[in-house]
C-alpha positions in Angstrom: 102.5 8.3 8.0 101.3 9.8 11.9 104.4 10.5 15.0 103.3 7.9 17.7 107.4 9.0 19.1 105.7 13.1 18.8 105.6 12.0 23.1 109.2 11.3 23.3 109.3 15.4 23.1 111.4 15.1 19.7 109.3 16.1 16.4 112.7 14.5 14.2 111.2 15.5 10.8 114.1 13.7 8.5 114.5 13.8 5.1 117.2 10.4 5.3 118.7 11.3 2.0 122.1 9.7 0.0 123.5 7.0 -1.6 121.6 4.3 1.4 119.4 4.4 3.7 121.8 4.1 6.3 123.4 6.5 5.5 121.2 9.3 5.1 119.3 8.5 8.2 122.6 8.9 10.0 123.6 12.1 8.1 120.0 13.5 8.9 120.6 12.6 12.2 123.8 14.1 12.6 122.2 17.5 11.3 119.6 17.5 13.4 122.2 17.4 16.6 124.6 19.6 14.4 121.8 22.4 14.5 120.5 22.1 17.8 116.9 20.3 16.6 117.8 17.7 19.0 119.5 18.5 22.4 121.9 17.1 24.6 119.6 14.2 26.3 116.8 14.2 24.3 115.2 10.4 23.7 114.6 8.8 20.5 112.1 6.9 18.7 112.6 3.1 19.2 114.2 2.0 16.2 111.0 0.3 16.0 108.8 2.6 15.8 111.1 5.0 13.5 111.4 2.3 10.8 107.4 2.1 10.8 107.5 6.4 10.6 110.2 6.2 7.2 108.7 3.3 5.9 111.7 1.6 6.1 113.8 -1.8 7.6 114.2 -1.9 11.4 117.6 -3.0 10.9 118.0 -0.2 8.8 117.4 2.4 11.5 119.3 0.3 14.0 122.3 -0.1 12.7 122.2 3.6 12.3 121.5 3.9 15.9 124.4 1.6 16.3 126.9 3.5 14.3 125.7 6.8 15.6 126.1 5.7 19.3 129.7 4.7 18.5 130.6 8.0 17.0 129.7 9.6 20.7 126.5 11.3 18.6 124.1 9.2 20.7 123.9 7.3 24.1 121.8 3.5 24.6 121.2 1.9 27.6 118.6 -0.6 27.6 115.2 -0.6 29.1 116.4 3.5 28.6 115.8 4.0 25.3 118.4 6.4 22.9 119.5 9.9 23.2 121.2 12.4 22.2 124.4 12.7 23.3 126.3 14.8 25.4 128.7 16.3 23.4 131.7 18.5 23.5 131.5 22.4 22.0 133.5 22.5 19.0 136.8 25.0 20.3 136.9 28.7 19.7 139.4 30.9 18.5 142.9 31.1 20.2 144.7 34.5 20.8 147.7 33.2 18.3 150.0 31.6 20.4 147.7 31.5 23.5 148.0 28.5 25.3 144.9 26.3 26.2 
């Protein structure tokens, strides 16, 4: 398998795991964002390229991307590709009784 999308600067090294391919792909992408392997603004490979590299159907990747866009993990703009969204950091601990 060739990393034809490596020119995008994203070295995904993802392995879809779980009950279904779409769900597994979504979980792998979420984890890559959570751990910082995919930083905000990182351009992801096209659904066609990623599907070919993973050996899965393009619709599976497109559906996973669409769901992650709806959840706020990714941003997709026609002609600009799909990128990792800027997500707010989880709230840190606050002093007891302090108001944000």
